[in-house]
C-alpha positions as CSV (number, residue, x, y, z in Angstrom):
1,M,19.9,-26.2,-44.8
2,L,20.8,-29.7,-44.6
3,F,17.2,-31.2,-44.2
4,D,16.5,-29.4,-47.6
5,S,19.4,-31.2,-49.7
6,M,18.6,-34.4,-48.7
7,P,17.1,-36.8,-51.8
8,E,15.0,-38.6,-49.6
9,K,12.9,-38.2,-46.0
10,N,11.2,-39.8,-44.0
11,T,9.0,-39.8,-40.9
12,L,12.2,-40.0,-38.3
13,T,13.9,-37.4,-40.7
14,W,10.9,-35.3,-40.6
15,T,10.6,-35.2,-37.0
16,V,14.0,-35.3,-36.0
17,T,13.9,-31.3,-37.9
18,V,10.7,-30.1,-36.3
19,Q,12.0,-31.6,-32.8
20,C,15.3,-29.7,-33.7
21,L,13.3,-26.0,-34.5
22,V,11.2,-26.7,-31.1
23,Q,13.8,-26.9,-29.0
24,N,15.3,-24.0,-30.5
25,G,12.5,-21.5,-29.8
26,D,11.7,-21.6,-33.3
27,S,7.9,-22.7,-33.3
28,N,6.8,-20.9,-36.6
29,N,9.0,-23.1,-38.9
30,A,8.3,-25.9,-37.0
31,L,4.8,-25.6,-37.3
32,L,5.3,-25.0,-41.4
33,L,7.5,-28.1,-41.8
34,F,4.9,-30.0,-40.1
35,N,2.5,-28.5,-42.7
36,Q,5.1,-29.3,-45.4
37,M,5.7,-32.9,-43.9
38,Q,1.9,-33.4,-44.7
39,N,1.5,-31.6,-47.9
40,E,4.6,-34.1,-49.2
41,G,3.2,-37.3,-48.0
42,A,5.0,-38.3,-44.7
43,V,2.7,-39.5,-42.3
44,P,3.5,-37.7,-38.3
45,D,3.9,-40.3,-35.9
46,S,3.1,-39.8,-31.9
47,V,6.3,-38.8,-31.4
48,T,5.9,-36.1,-34.1
49,Y,2.9,-35.1,-32.6
50,I,4.6,-35.1,-29.0
51,N,7.7,-32.5,-30.1
52,M,4.7,-30.2,-31.8
53,L,2.9,-30.3,-28.9
54,S,5.5,-29.0,-26.8
55,A,5.7,-26.2,-29.4
56,F,2.4,-24.7,-28.0
57,S,3.6,-23.3,-24.4
58,D,1.4,-19.7,-23.9
59,Q,-2.1,-18.3,-24.1
60,D,-1.4,-17.5,-28.1
61,S,-0.9,-20.6,-29.3
62,L,-3.6,-22.3,-27.3
63,V,-6.7,-22.3,-30.4
64,Q,-3.7,-24.2,-32.4
65,G,-2.5,-26.5,-30.1
66,K,-6.5,-27.4,-30.0
67,I,-6.1,-28.0,-33.4
68,F,-3.4,-30.4,-33.3
69,H,-5.1,-32.1,-30.2
70,A,-8.3,-32.5,-32.8
71,L,-5.9,-34.4,-35.1
72,L,-4.8,-36.5,-32.7
73,I,-8.6,-37.5,-31.1
74,P,-9.5,-40.2,-34.1
75,G,-6.6,-42.1,-33.1
76,L,-5.9,-40.9,-29.6
77,G,-6.2,-43.7,-27.0
78,K,-6.6,-43.2,-23.0
79,K,-3.5,-45.8,-22.8
80,D,-1.5,-43.8,-25.0
81,I,0.6,-42.5,-22.1
82,E,3.0,-40.3,-23.5
83,L,0.2,-38.6,-25.7
84,N,-1.6,-37.4,-23.4
85,N,1.2,-36.4,-21.2
86,A,2.3,-33.9,-24.1
87,L,-1.7,-32.9,-23.8
88,L,-2.0,-32.3,-20.4
89,N,1.7,-30.1,-20.3
90,M,0.2,-28.6,-23.1
91,Y,-2.9,-27.2,-21.8
92,S,-1.5,-26.7,-18.8
93,K,1.6,-24.2,-20.2
94,C,-1.7,-22.5,-22.8
95,G,-3.6,-21.7,-19.5
96,S,-6.6,-23.6,-19.9
97,L,-6.2,-25.8,-16.3
98,E,-9.7,-27.8,-16.6
99,T,-8.8,-29.3,-19.9
100,A,-5.8,-30.7,-18.6
101,E,-7.7,-31.7,-15.4
102,S,-9.9,-33.8,-17.7
103,I,-7.4,-35.3,-20.0
104,F,-5.4,-36.3,-16.6
105,N,-8.7,-37.7,-15.3
106,G,-9.6,-39.1,-18.5
107,M,-6.4,-41.4,-18.6
108,V,-6.8,-45.4,-17.9
109,E,-3.2,-45.5,-17.0
110,R,-0.7,-42.9,-15.3
111,S,2.9,-43.1,-15.0
112,V,4.4,-40.9,-12.9
113,I,5.3,-38.2,-15.2
114,S,1.3,-38.2,-15.6
115,W,1.0,-37.3,-12.5
116,N,4.0,-35.0,-12.2
117,A,2.7,-32.8,-14.8
118,M,-0.7,-32.4,-13.0
119,I,0.9,-31.6,-10.0
120,Y,3.0,-29.3,-11.5
121,A,-0.3,-27.5,-13.5
122,Y,-2.0,-26.9,-10.4
123,V,1.2,-25.5,-8.9
124,Q,1.6,-23.2,-12.1
125,H,-1.9,-21.9,-11.7
126,E,-1.1,-21.3,-8.1
127,Q,-3.8,-24.1,-7.1
128,N,-1.7,-25.2,-4.4
129,H,-4.0,-26.7,-1.9
130,S,-5.3,-29.3,-5.3
131,A,-1.4,-30.2,-5.5
132,I,-1.4,-31.4,-2.3
133,Q,-4.1,-33.2,-2.3
134,L,-3.5,-34.3,-5.7
135,F,0.2,-35.9,-4.8
136,T,-2.0,-37.3,-1.5
137,D,-3.6,-39.2,-3.7
138,M,-0.6,-40.6,-5.9
139,V,1.2,-41.9,-2.5
140,S,-2.5,-43.5,-1.5
141,Q,-2.6,-45.6,-5.3
142,N,1.0,-46.5,-4.4
143,E,2.5,-44.6,-7.2
144,A,5.9,-43.8,-6.0
145,P,7.3,-40.1,-6.3
146,D,10.3,-39.3,-8.2
147,R,12.5,-35.9,-7.4
148,V,10.6,-34.0,-9.9
149,T,7.5,-34.4,-7.7
150,F,9.0,-33.7,-4.8
151,L,10.2,-30.5,-5.7
152,S,6.8,-29.9,-7.4
153,V,4.7,-30.8,-4.0
154,L,7.3,-28.6,-2.0
155,S,6.7,-25.9,-4.2
156,A,3.1,-26.0,-3.5
157,C,3.8,-25.8,0.5
158,A,5.9,-23.0,0.1
159,Q,3.2,-20.9,-1.7
160,E,-0.1,-22.0,0.5
161,T,0.8,-20.0,3.6
162,G,-2.8,-18.6,4.0
163,P,-4.7,-20.0,7.7
164,Q,-4.1,-23.6,7.1
165,S,-1.0,-22.9,7.2
166,F,-0.3,-25.4,10.2
167,R,-1.8,-28.3,7.9
168,V,0.3,-27.5,5.4
169,L,3.7,-27.5,7.9
170,E,2.5,-31.1,8.7
171,K,2.3,-32.6,4.8
172,A,5.7,-30.7,4.3
173,M,7.2,-32.7,7.0
174,D,5.4,-36.1,5.6
175,V,6.9,-35.0,2.5
176,H,10.2,-34.2,3.8
177,S,10.0,-38.4,5.7
178,M,9.1,-39.7,2.6
179,V,12.4,-37.7,0.8
180,V,14.8,-39.4,3.3
181,H,12.9,-42.8,3.1
182,Y,13.7,-42.3,-1.4
183,G,17.6,-41.7,-0.3
184,M,17.1,-38.3,-1.8
185,E,18.0,-36.3,1.5
186,T,21.3,-35.0,0.1
187,D,20.1,-33.5,-3.1
188,V,20.8,-30.1,-2.8
189,V,17.9,-28.7,-5.0
190,L,15.6,-31.0,-3.0
191,G,17.6,-29.8,0.8
192,N,17.1,-25.7,-0.6
193,T,13.3,-26.1,-1.3
194,L,13.1,-28.1,2.1
195,I,15.0,-24.9,3.6
196,L,12.6,-22.7,1.6
197,V,9.2,-24.4,2.7
198,Y,10.1,-24.4,6.8
199,G,11.5,-20.8,6.8
200,K,8.0,-19.8,4.5
201,H,6.2,-21.9,8.0
202,K,8.1,-19.9,10.4
203,A,9.8,-23.6,11.6
204,L,13.5,-21.8,11.5
205,Q,14.8,-24.6,13.7
206,D,13.5,-27.4,11.0
207,A,15.3,-25.1,8.2
208,Q,18.2,-24.9,10.1
209,G,17.9,-28.4,10.7
210,V,17.9,-28.9,6.7
211,F,20.6,-26.7,5.9
212,E,23.2,-27.8,8.5
213,S,22.4,-31.6,6.9
214,L,23.4,-30.6,3.5
215,S,27.1,-31.6,2.9
216,D,27.1,-30.4,-0.5
217,R,25.7,-26.9,0.6
218,N,25.9,-24.0,-2.5
219,V,25.3,-20.4,-2.8
220,V,21.3,-20.9,-3.3
221,S,21.4,-22.9,0.0
222,W,23.0,-19.6,2.0
223,N,20.7,-17.4,0.3
224,I,17.6,-18.8,1.4
225,I,18.4,-19.8,4.7
226,I,20.1,-16.4,5.2
227,V,16.6,-14.6,4.0
228,E,14.6,-16.9,6.4
229,K,16.8,-15.9,9.1
230,V,16.3,-12.4,9.0
231,Q,12.7,-12.2,10.7
232,D,14.9,-13.8,14.0
233,R,18.0,-11.2,14.0
234,K,20.2,-14.1,13.4
235,A,21.5,-13.5,9.6
236,S,24.3,-11.8,10.2
237,E,25.4,-14.6,12.3
238,I,24.9,-16.9,8.7
239,L,26.3,-14.1,7.0
240,S,29.4,-13.9,8.6
241,Q,29.8,-18.1,8.5
242,M,29.2,-18.0,4.7
243,L,32.0,-16.1,3.9
244,E,34.2,-17.7,6.8
245,E,33.2,-20.9,4.6
246,G,34.7,-19.0,1.8
247,V,31.2,-19.3,-0.1
248,M,31.5,-15.9,-2.2
249,P,27.6,-14.1,-1.8
250,N,26.2,-13.2,-5.4
251,R,24.2,-10.5,-6.7
252,N,21.0,-12.6,-5.2
253,T,22.0,-13.3,-2.0
254,I,22.2,-9.3,-2.0
255,T,19.3,-8.5,-3.4
256,S,17.1,-11.3,-1.2
257,I,18.8,-9.6,2.3
258,L,17.6,-6.4,1.1
259,T,14.0,-7.5,-0.3
260,A,13.5,-9.1,3.4
261,C,14.7,-6.0,5.5
262,K,11.3,-4.1,5.7
263,H,11.1,-2.8,8.9
264,S,13.0,-0.1,11.1
265,S,14.1,-2.9,13.4
266,L,16.4,-4.3,10.4
267,L,17.6,-0.7,9.2
268,T,20.9,-2.1,11.1
269,F,21.3,-5.1,9.5
270,G,20.3,-3.7,6.0
271,K,23.3,-0.7,6.8
272,D,25.7,-4.0,7.6
273,T,24.9,-5.9,4.2
274,H,25.3,-2.4,2.2
275,A,28.4,-1.7,3.6
276,R,30.0,-5.5,3.4
277,I,28.9,-6.5,0.8
278,S,26.7,-4.6,-2.0
279,V,29.0,-1.7,-2.8
280,S,32.3,-3.4,-2.3
281,M,32.3,-6.5,-4.2
282,Y,29.6,-5.6,-7.2
283,G,29.5,-2.1,-7.5
284,L,25.8,0.4,-7.2
285,D,24.6,-1.3,-10.4
286,T,20.7,0.0,-10.9
287,V,19.5,-3.6,-9.6
288,T,21.3,-3.2,-6.4
289,G,20.7,0.6,-6.1
290,N,16.7,-0.2,-6.5
291,R,16.9,-2.9,-3.6
292,L,19.1,-0.9,-1.3
293,I,16.4,2.7,-1.9
294,D,13.9,0.2,-1.2
295,M,15.3,-1.2,2.0
296,Y,15.4,2.0,3.7
297,L,12.5,3.6,2.6
298,N,11.0,0.7,4.2
299,C,13.0,0.8,7.2
300,G,12.2,4.8,7.5
301,S,15.8,5.8,6.5
302,V,14.9,8.3,4.1
303,S,18.0,10.0,4.3
304,C,20.3,7.2,3.6
305,A,17.5,6.1,0.6
306,Q,18.5,9.5,-0.9
307,E,22.2,9.1,-0.5
308,V,21.6,6.1,-2.5
309,F,19.8,7.7,-5.3
310,N,22.2,10.4,-5.7
311,C,25.1,7.9,-6.0
312,L,23.6,5.9,-8.7
313,L,24.8,7.1,-12.2
314,D,22.0,4.9,-14.3
315,R,18.8,6.3,-13.0
316,D,15.2,4.7,-15.1
317,I,12.4,6.5,-14.5
318,I,11.5,3.1,-12.0
319,I,14.5,4.4,-9.7
320,W,13.2,8.1,-10.1
321,T,9.3,7.0,-9.3
322,Q,10.9,4.7,-6.7
323,M,12.4,7.6,-4.6
324,I,9.6,9.8,-5.0
325,G,7.3,7.6,-4.0
326,G,9.1,7.3,-0.9
327,Y,9.5,10.8,0.2
328,V,5.3,10.7,-0.6
329,N,4.9,7.7,1.8
330,W,7.1,9.5,4.5
331,R,5.1,12.9,4.3
332,Q,7.8,14.8,2.7
333,N,6.0,16.0,-0.4
334,K,7.9,19.2,-0.9
335,L,11.0,17.2,-1.5
336,A,9.1,14.6,-3.6
337,L,7.7,17.5,-5.8
338,N,11.2,19.2,-6.0
339,L,12.0,15.8,-7.2
340,F,9.8,15.1,-9.7
341,D,11.2,19.1,-11.3
342,R,14.4,17.7,-11.2
343,M,13.3,14.4,-13.2
344,Q,11.2,16.5,-15.7
345,Q,14.7,18.7,-16.4
346,E,16.1,15.5,-17.5
347,S,13.3,15.0,-19.7
348,L,12.8,11.2,-18.6
349,G,9.2,11.8,-18.5
350,M,6.8,10.3,-16.3
351,D,4.3,7.1,-16.4
352,R,1.2,6.6,-14.7
353,V,2.8,5.0,-11.4
354,T,5.0,8.9,-11.2
355,L,2.0,10.3,-12.1
356,I,-0.2,9.0,-9.3
357,C,2.6,9.3,-6.5
358,I,3.0,12.9,-7.4
359,L,-0.4,13.9,-7.5
360,S,-0.8,12.2,-4.1
361,A,2.2,14.9,-2.6
362,C,0.2,17.4,-4.2
363,A,-3.1,16.4,-2.6
364,S,-1.4,16.1,0.9
365,C,0.6,19.5,1.0
366,S,-2.3,21.2,-1.2
367,A,-0.1,22.2,-4.3
368,L,-3.0,22.8,-6.4
369,A,-1.5,25.1,-9.0
370,K,0.9,22.1,-9.8
371,G,-1.9,19.3,-9.5
372,K,-3.9,21.2,-12.4
373,S,-0.2,21.8,-14.7
374,L,-0.1,18.2,-13.9
375,H,-3.9,17.2,-15.4
376,A,-3.0,19.8,-18.1
377,C,-0.1,18.1,-18.9
378,I,-1.6,14.7,-19.5
379,S,-5.0,15.6,-20.8
380,G,-5.4,14.4,-24.4
381,S,-2.5,11.7,-23.7
382,G,-5.1,9.0,-22.7
383,L,-4.0,8.8,-18.9
384,E,-6.9,10.7,-17.6
385,H,-8.8,8.0,-18.6
386,D,-6.7,5.2,-16.8
387,V,-9.4,4.6,-13.4
388,A,-6.1,5.1,-10.9
389,V,-4.9,8.2,-12.5
390,G,-8.2,10.0,-12.5
391,N,-9.1,8.6,-8.8
392,A,-5.5,10.3,-8.3
393,L,-6.4,13.6,-9.7
394,L,-10.1,13.0,-8.1
395,N,-8.4,12.9,-4.8
396,M,-5.9,15.7,-5.1
397,Y,-8.7,18.1,-6.4
398,G,-10.7,17.2,-3.2
399,K,-7.3,17.3,-0.8
400,C,-6.8,21.2,-1.9
401,G,-9.9,22.1,-1.6
402,N,-11.5,22.7,-5.2
403,M,-14.9,21.0,-4.6
404,R,-16.0,22.2,-7.9
405,E,-13.4,21.2,-9.9
406,A,-13.7,16.9,-8.5
407,H,-17.4,17.2,-9.0
408,T,-16.7,18.3,-12.6
409,F,-13.9,16.0,-13.0
410,F,-16.0,12.9,-11.1
411,S,-18.8,13.8,-13.7
412,Q,-16.6,13.2,-16.8
413,M,-14.7,10.1,-15.5
414,A,-15.3,7.2,-18.5
415,V,-14.5,4.8,-16.1
416,T,-15.2,4.4,-12.2
417,D,-14.5,1.7,-9.9
418,V,-15.6,1.9,-5.7
419,V,-12.4,3.9,-5.6
420,S,-13.8,7.0,-7.4
421,W,-17.1,6.9,-6.0
422,S,-15.5,6.6,-2.0
423,S,-12.9,9.4,-3.0
424,M,-16.1,11.9,-3.4
425,I,-18.3,11.3,-0.8
426,A,-15.3,11.2,1.3
427,N,-14.5,15.0,-0.4
428,Y,-18.0,15.9,0.6
429,A,-17.3,14.9,3.9
430,Q,-14.4,16.4,4.5
431,H,-15.7,19.3,3.6
432,G,-18.3,19.5,5.6
433,H,-21.1,19.0,2.4
434,S,-22.6,16.0,4.1
435,K,-25.9,16.4,1.9
436,N,-23.9,16.2,-1.0
437,A,-21.8,13.2,0.0
438,L,-24.9,11.3,0.7
439,Q,-25.9,12.1,-2.0
440,V,-23.0,10.3,-4.1
441,F,-24.0,7.8,-2.1
442,D,-27.4,6.7,-2.7
443,E,-26.6,7.7,-6.7
444,M,-23.8,4.8,-5.8
445,Q,-26.0,1.9,-4.6
446,H,-28.3,3.1,-8.0
447,Q,-25.3,2.3,-10.1
448,N,-24.8,-0.9,-8.1
449,V,-21.3,-0.1,-7.1
450,V,-20.9,-2.1,-4.0
451,P,-19.5,-0.1,-1.7
452,D,-16.3,-1.7,0.8
453,Q,-15.0,-0.4,4.4
454,I,-13.0,2.7,2.9
455,T,-16.5,3.9,1.5
456,F,-17.9,3.3,5.0
457,L,-15.7,5.3,6.6
458,S,-16.5,8.7,4.5
459,V,-20.9,7.4,4.3
460,L,-20.4,7.2,8.5
461,S,-18.0,10.3,8.9
462,A,-20.4,12.2,6.7
463,F,-24.0,10.9,9.0
464,S,-21.5,12.1,11.8
465,H,-21.5,15.4,10.2
466,A,-25.2,15.7,9.2
467,G,-26.0,14.5,13.0
468,R,-27.8,11.5,11.5
469,V,-27.5,9.0,13.8
470,V,-30.2,6.6,13.1
471,E,-29.4,6.1,9.7
472,G,-25.8,6.4,10.8
473,C,-26.2,3.6,13.4
474,Y,-28.3,1.5,10.2
475,W,-25.8,1.6,7.5
476,F,-22.9,0.5,10.6
477,R,-25.6,-2.7,10.9
478,Y,-26.0,-2.9,7.9
479,M,-21.8,-2.9,6.6
480,K,-21.9,-6.2,8.7
481,Q,-25.2,-7.7,8.4
482,S,-25.6,-7.8,4.9
483,L,-22.9,-7.2,3.2
484,G,-20.1,-9.2,5.1
485,I,-18.1,-6.2,5.7
486,E,-16.5,-6.3,9.7
487,P,-16.4,-3.1,11.0
488,T,-12.6,-2.1,12.1
489,L,-11.8,0.2,14.7
490,D,-11.7,3.0,12.4
491,H,-15.6,2.4,12.5
492,Y,-15.7,2.1,15.4
493,N,-14.3,5.1,16.0
494,C,-16.8,6.8,13.2
495,M,-19.6,5.8,15.0
496,I,-18.5,7.1,18.2
497,N,-17.8,10.1,16.8
498,L,-21.5,10.3,15.5
499,L,-22.5,9.5,19.0
500,G,-20.0,12.0,20.9
501,R,-21.3,14.7,18.5
502,A,-24.6,13.8,19.0
503,G,-24.3,14.6,23.1
504,M,-24.8,10.5,23.6
505,L,-21.9,10.1,25.4
506,T,-23.4,7.5,27.2
507,E,-24.4,5.1,24.5
508,A,-20.3,5.7,22.9
509,E,-19.2,4.9,26.0
510,E,-21.1,1.5,26.1
511,M,-19.8,0.9,22.3
512,I,-16.7,1.4,23.3
513,R,-17.1,-1.3,26.2
514,D,-19.0,-3.6,23.6
515,M,-16.6,-3.4,20.6
516,P,-14.0,-6.1,20.2
517,F,-10.9,-3.8,20.2
518,E,-8.9,-2.1,22.7
519,A,-10.1,2.0,22.3
520,D,-6.9,3.8,20.7
521,I,-5.6,7.4,21.0
522,I,-8.4,8.3,18.4
523,T,-11.3,7.0,20.6
524,W,-10.2,9.2,23.4
525,M,-9.3,11.7,21.7
526,T,-12.7,12.1,19.7
527,L,-14.6,12.4,23.2
528,L,-12.5,14.8,24.4
529,G,-13.3,16.8,21.5
530,A,-17.4,15.9,22.1
531,S,-16.7,16.7,25.3
532,R,-15.5,20.2,24.3
533,F,-18.1,20.8,22.4
534,H,-20.9,19.9,24.8
535,V,-18.5,21.7,28.0
536,D,-18.8,18.2,29.8
537,V,-15.7,18.8,32.0
538,V,-16.1,15.8,34.0
539,R,-16.4,13.2,31.4
540,G,-13.6,15.6,29.6
541,E,-11.2,14.7,32.5
542,Q,-12.1,11.1,32.4
543,Y,-11.4,10.8,28.5
544,A,-8.2,12.9,28.9
545,R,-6.6,10.2,32.1
546,E,-7.3,7.7,29.1
547,A,-5.5,9.2,26.3
548,F,-2.6,10.5,29.0
549,R,-2.3,6.8,29.7
550,L,-1.8,5.8,26.7
551,N,0.7,7.9,25.2
552,P,1.9,10.4,28.3
553,L,3.6,12.4,25.8
554,D,1.4,13.0,23.2
555,P,0.7,16.8,23.9
556,A,-2.7,16.6,21.8
557,P,-4.9,15.3,24.7
558,Y,-3.6,18.7,26.8
559,V,-4.0,21.0,24.3
560,M,-7.9,19.6,23.9
561,L,-8.0,19.2,27.7
562,S,-7.2,22.8,28.4
563,N,-9.9,23.4,25.4
564,I,-12.2,22.1,27.3
565,Y,-11.6,24.4,30.5
566,F,-11.3,27.5,28.1
567,S,-14.7,26.6,27.0
568,A,-16.3,26.3,30.6
569,G,-14.2,29.2,31.3
570,R,-11.8,27.9,33.9
571,E,-8.9,29.4,32.6
572,E,-6.7,28.8,36.3
573,Q,-7.3,25.1,35.1
574,A,-6.8,26.0,31.4
575,V,-3.5,27.1,32.2
576,K,-2.5,24.8,34.4
577,V,-2.6,22.1,32.1
578,I,-0.5,23.8,29.9
579,T,1.9,24.6,32.1
580,E,2.1,20.8,32.9
581,M,2.7,19.7,29.6
582,K,5.4,22.5,28.9
583,E,7.2,21.2,32.1
584,M,6.8,17.6,30.5
585,G,9.0,19.1,27.8
586,M,6.3,19.4,25.3
587,G,6.3,23.1,25.2
588,Q,4.1,24.8,22.7
589,G,7.0,26.5,20.8
590,K,7.8,23.2,19.0
591,F,4.8,23.3,17.0
592,C,5.3,24.6,13.6
593,S,2.8,25.5,11.0
594,F,3.2,25.8,7.3
595,I,1.7,28.2,4.1
596,Q,3.0,27.8,0.9
597,I,3.1,31.3,-1.0
598,G,4.5,31.5,-4.7
599,G,6.3,28.4,-4.7
600,K,8.0,28.7,-1.5
601,V,7.2,27.3,2.0
602,H,7.5,29.4,4.9
603,K,7.2,28.2,8.5
604,F,6.1,29.5,11.4
605,Y,6.9,28.2,15.1
606,D,4.9,29.2,18.1
607,N,6.2,32.2,19.5
608,D,8.9,32.9,17.4
609,F,9.5,35.9,15.6
610,S,12.2,35.3,13.4
611,H,10.5,35.6,10.1
612,P,11.9,38.7,7.9
613,Q,8.9,40.0,7.5
614,R,7.8,39.7,11.1
615,E,6.9,43.9,11.5
616,Q,4.1,43.3,8.9
617,I,2.8,40.3,9.9
618,H,2.6,41.4,13.5
619,S,0.7,44.9,12.5
620,E,-1.6,42.4,10.1
621,L,-2.5,40.4,13.2
622,Q,-3.4,43.8,15.4
623,L,-5.2,44.7,12.8
624,L,-7.2,41.7,12.2
625,T,-7.7,41.5,16.3
626,R,-9.2,44.9,16.4
627,R,-11.7,44.0,13.7
628,L,-12.8,40.9,15.4
629,V,-13.4,42.8,18.4
630,E,-15.5,45.3,16.6
631,A,-17.2,42.7,14.8
632,N,-17.6,40.0,17.2
633,D,-18.3,40.4,21.1
634,T,-17.4,36.2,21.7
635,Y,-13.9,37.4,20.6
636,S,-13.2,39.9,22.3
637,K,-14.1,38.0,25.7
638,I,-10.7,35.5,24.9
639,L,-8.5,39.3,24.7
640,L,-9.8,39.6,28.8
641,L,-7.8,36.6,30.2
642,K,-6.4,37.5,33.6
643,N,-3.6,35.4,32.5
644,D,-1.3,38.0,30.7
645,E,1.4,34.8,29.6
646,F,-1.3,32.8,28.3
647,R,-3.5,35.2,26.0
648,Q,-0.3,36.4,24.4
649,N,0.7,32.7,24.0
650,L,-2.4,32.2,22.4
651,L,-1.7,35.2,20.3
652,N,1.2,34.0,19.1
653,H,0.1,30.6,17.7
654,G,1.9,29.9,14.9
655,E,-0.9,29.1,12.5
656,K,-2.2,32.8,13.4
657,W,1.0,34.3,12.1
658,A,0.8,32.1,8.6
659,L,-2.8,33.0,8.1
660,A,-1.4,36.7,8.7
661,F,1.2,36.3,6.8
662,G,-1.0,34.8,3.7
663,I,-3.7,37.7,3.7
664,I,-0.6,40.2,3.0
665,S,1.1,38.5,0.8
666,T,-1.2,37.1,-1.5
667,P,-4.4,39.1,-3.4
668,L,-8.1,39.3,-1.8
669,G,-10.1,36.3,-2.1
670,T,-7.2,34.1,-2.9
671,T,-7.8,30.6,-1.1
672,L,-5.2,30.1,1.6
673,V,-3.8,26.4,3.0
674,I,-2.2,26.7,6.2
675,S,-0.6,22.8,7.8
676,K,0.3,22.6,11.7
677,D,2.1,19.7,12.9
678,S,0.4,19.4,15.8
679,E,-4.0,19.9,16.5
680,I,-5.3,23.3,16.2
681,C,-6.2,24.9,19.8
682,F,-10.0,26.1,20.5
683,D,-8.5,30.0,20.3
684,C,-7.2,29.6,16.7
685,H,-9.9,28.0,15.3
686,T,-12.3,30.3,16.1
687,F,-9.8,33.6,15.5
688,I,-9.4,31.6,12.0
689,K,-13.3,31.0,11.7
690,L,-14.1,34.8,12.3
691,V,-11.0,35.9,9.8
692,S,-12.4,34.0,7.2
693,Q,-15.9,35.7,8.1
694,I,-14.5,39.4,7.9
695,T,-12.4,38.8,4.8
696,G,-14.1,36.7,3.0
697,R,-11.1,34.1,2.8
698,E,-11.4,30.7,1.8
699,I,-8.7,29.3,4.8
700,I,-8.0,25.6,4.3
701,L,-6.2,24.6,7.5
702,K,-4.4,20.6,8.0
703,D,-3.5,20.1,11.2
704,L,-2.6,16.9,13.0
705,R,-6.3,14.9,13.2
706,Q,-8.1,16.5,10.0
707,S,-9.1,18.8,7.4
708,H,-10.7,21.9,8.3
709,Y,-12.4,24.0,5.2
710,I,-13.6,26.9,6.7
711,H,-15.6,30.1,5.2
712,D,-17.7,32.8,6.0
713,G,-17.1,31.7,9.6
714,V,-18.3,28.0,9.6
715,C,-15.8,25.2,9.7
716,S,-16.5,21.6,8.3
717,C,-15.5,20.0,11.4
718,G,-18.7,21.5,12.8
719,D,-16.6,23.1,15.7
720,L,-16.0,19.2,16.8
721,W,-12.4,18.1,16.0
């Protein structure tokens, strides 16, 4: 090193060498050299200290930075602007914003660099309102801002998009006027930042105006305006204009556009971008592939996302997890499980995000065996002690109906949070164990865990199943008045379910009139369920009309109204409703039930007899029906219906065939899990309950609205769904 061979060294040569090391990112050697400088009797000056302070730029170096500050204090004056600026920068970069503020406020004299450093510090620490306010103070004290000032305060304006967004937009417009006043309107970087600010605050005309005023637009300018124009469907025009003007899009153009496409209405533009730019110009690398998959999944095109995934040659664990998560989000859980198996075959392992995604898939399709094997696989790895992974395991056991395992795992969790407690309450409530759910809620309060919105959904559901109206109403009020949690429509629907189950339909109707939301289809379906339970035909017809108004093509209200008529013994009207439903193109032949046996999913459509084991299934159904008639007089009445077609249609529902197939395909005592893509009818619900009683089977049936956990003739829904 040339410095070491110098016969004489002075403060200047030491300082220049320290500066070179710092600028090259070699802070450790800079610090060693500074210590050597002092050991050899050289006296550091303010420039030396300024250079050394710039070497401390993260939280790990805060302590060392404080040591240097202490060395400076004896000779540091409040008028030493450059040293104070260096300290201010150092504390900001090291994460000590309060100390930076203290230094700034203690400065008797400040330069524009001082103001810029403090404004930038606020922006870096996401204190955007403070940054904007400090800029206002700076201007009021007649300190002239420069280019750096404008860039910092505009960055703050771009990030501050909360409830006071309109006021921030006004401030940004003031800053824009000052940019023009100081003759900086042609600065392309300032112009790009202004476009970004206006775009973030939905002032698209102003953004377009700045863009058009820039005489020296660069690719960054085009990228920003294209992304901001995605939402008003004009991005395609801007992209075409960009290409016509000979500006070549870069990778940021592609990734920015694809990231902005987050809704099905933007799918066409996303596909157009994919076709015109990404592959033809740059090839399908990992980054572009990641953005394409994300875009297609956000827009609801799972098949296109899968095509991109299959085309990628270099797939890392993030890409695999992204695709698995996409399948789970769009309820294609079987595909998620299959893809996970492929991932394991390629020896990629899994991280916590992958594990959480695949456990969610197991929970949704009741793949208990798979979930257990995953739990066994991570035992001892430490992953099971991660609270998010633990919550996913807890949810999986609960959704798969294994409450014993869920309870054991919950009691052994090393770390729990509000999600853990809420999940356990929900698991018990969904299984009809309201007493256990409310006991967990009591224990949660004793442990000083504050419940959240999700907790109260499960708690209100538990009170509903337990028929504890007074307590449910108390906690509904407590949630808002004592905890400040505003009830959502889901909370109101829980309360309507609570009142409906208790036969308080008038009170439920009053709640609908008073709530600050428009009743949705779930609201009216909840009341339809209560009407069936209490055999209130008049109200059932009224609620059905409201449901038809909201969604005329939803078959669920028709099925429920038919169930109400059936419960009231009005067979002809029940048949008429189903006939009308079929005439409107909502025939029950479309409905499908699923059961997984031996790792294979078997589908059973209503009135479909194409299964290869149809004869054995039909024979088992006949046997079960005879046993039910012998054991239960109530069910025998269903078989005495006058309408032969309607009676036969009931006997050929897919969930009955799935149940019979499960019984003949599994050992005695095996829990059967059946999924249905529509709502279960009254007859099938009764049939499955009685079959559980005569066969000793535990049966889990997941329909479009909820999960039914059935054992010994009793359903967790309390016969109200």
